[in-house]
C-alpha positions in Angstrom: 0.0 0.0 0.0 3.1 2.2 0.0 4.7 3.2 -3.3 8.2 4.6 -3.3 9.9 6.5 -6.1 13.6 7.6 -6.0 15.2 10.4 -7.9 18.4 12.4 -8.0 20.8 9.9 -9.3 23.3 10.7 -12.0 27.0 10.9 -13.1 29.4 12.8 -10.9 33.2 12.9 -10.5 35.0 11.5 -7.5 34.9 14.0 -4.6 31.6 15.4 -5.8 28.2 15.4 -4.1 24.7 14.2 -4.9 21.4 14.3 -3.1 18.9 11.5 -3.6 15.2 11.8 -2.8 12.5 9.3 -2.2 8.8 10.2 -2.3 6.1 7.9 -0.8 2.5 7.7 -1.7 -0.5 5.6 -0.7 0.1 6.0 3.0 1.9 8.3 5.4 5.4 7.2 6.3 5.4 8.9 9.6 5.2 5.6 11.5 7.7 3.7 9.3 11.4 3.2 9.6 13.1 4.1 6.4 16.4 3.1 4.8 18.7 3.3 1.8 20.3 0.3 0.1 22.5 -0.1 -2.9 23.3 -2.8 -5.4 25.9 -3.5 -8.1 24.9 -6.1 -10.8 26.0 -9.5 -9.7 26.5 -8.6 -6.1 24.3 -8.7 -3.0 22.2 -5.7 -2.0 24.1 -3.7 0.5 22.8 -1.6 3.5 23.7 2.0 3.4 21.7 3.9 6.1 18.5 3.8 8.1 16.5 6.3 10.1 13.8 5.7 12.7 10.2 6.9 12.3 10.8 10.2 14.0 14.3 10.8 12.7 15.8 10.6 16.2 17.9 7.5 15.5 20.2 6.9 12.5 22.7 4.2 11.6 25.2 4.1 8.7 27.3 1.5 7.0 31.0 1.9 7.9 31.8 2.5 4.2 29.7 5.7 4.1 29.9 6.9 7.7 31.0 10.6 7.8 30.2 11.1 4.1 26.5 10.3 3.7 23.6 11.8 5.7 20.1 10.3 5.8 17.1 12.5 6.7 13.4 12.6 6.4 10.5 15.0 6.1 7.4 13.2 7.4 5.1 16.1 6.6 5.8 15.7 2.9 6.4 11.9 2.9 10.0 12.4 1.8 13.3 10.6 2.5 16.7 12.0 1.5 20.3 10.8 1.2 22.9 13.5 1.0 26.1 12.0 -0.4 29.4 13.9 -0.2 33.0 13.1 -1.0 31.8 10.4 -3.5 34.1 7.6 -4.5 34.0 5.3 -7.5 33.2 2.5 -5.1 29.9 4.2 -4.4 28.7 3.5 -7.9 25.5 1.4 -7.7 21.7 1.5 -8.0 20.3 3.1 -4.8 16.9 2.1 -3.5 14.8 3.5 -0.7 12.8 1.2 1.5 10.1 1.4 4.3 9.7 -1.0 7.2 6.8 -1.4 9.6 7.6 -0.4 13.1 9.7 2.5 14.3 13.1 1.0 13.7 14.3 -1.6 11.2 18.1 -1.4 11.4 20.3 -2.9 8.7 18.3 -6.1 8.2 16.9 -6.2 4.7 14.0 -8.5 5.5 12.7 -6.0 8.1 11.7 -3.7 5.2 8.4 -4.3 3.5 8.2 -1.7 0.7 10.9 -0.9 -1.9 11.4 1.6 -4.7 12.9 0.6 -8.0 16.1 2.6 -7.6 18.1 5.3 -9.1 21.5 4.9 -10.7 24.5 6.7 -9.2 27.8 6.6 -11.2 31.0 8.1 -9.8 33.9 8.5 -12.2 37.6 8.8 -11.4 
């Protein structure tokens, strides 16, 4: 009952910045934990960041800690991922996800709804 659509992906040079957005429809996300994941073809989907329903609790993968910031705007049903100091290793399809309950952590099967993703490519 929740539809998620990502946007903001593109091609950037190493060291650059990009801001991803995810808009939800069908139901308010104010009571859902939200997260960002990424995937490279042929590899497992990887956890990037998560945020609790109120935004009071955030967790980041070690690989992006200090460079990425997850945030949410519940009034507008929006989720964001600010990505700074991008590296070629960050190249992937980034997807947003929503999980029932106030906190879902890094466990993929705790998330119920998924967007189709947006491509991020970082060149050297």
